[in-house]
N, C-alpha and C positions, 0 to 999 in steps of 0.2 A: 479456550477462544482465547485470542489475544487481545490485549486490551487495545491494539492498533486496529484491530479489524474497522471500528467504525469508519476509517479514513476511505480504506480498501472500499468500502461498500458505499461511500457516500461517492465515490468517483467512479464505482460502477453504474448506481442510479443518477447521474449526474453525465456518464454516457449517452447511456442508455436513452434517455430523455432527449437531448441534441438528438441521437439518431433518428427518433420520432418522429421529432420536429424539424426535420434539416435544418438543423443549424451547425454545418459546416464545422465552421472557426471555434466553436464552443465543445463540437463531436473530439475535435482534434486536439484541443485544449485540457479536456477531461481524461482523452484514453494518454495523453502524456504524463498526465498527473498521476494516473493509475499505476504507467511503467515506473514512476520514478517513489511513488507512496509502496508498492511491492516491493523494490529494491531495497528501500529505507527499511522497513520492517523486517523483511527476509536478513539485513546485514545487525539490524538490533537484536532479533530472537536470536544468532548465530553469536554475539557478543556476549550479550547474559548468560548464554549456555556457556559460555567460555569463560567468562567472568564466577560461574557458580559450579564449574567442575570440580571435582575432586582434585586433579592433579594441578591445578590451580593454587589451590590452600598450603599455607608455609606449615 
């Protein structure tokens, strides 16, 4: 499990809560935050792999 998974889970929970309670503005914001969090964590994971790859070692 990735250290950043908590952020994605939080956004998913907020999105679900907003959807269930018909909070359109919160729902839209949570959906956007989820997309950004997913992209950011995927990018961070790729960067970690690149930095830790054997080809990167001197």
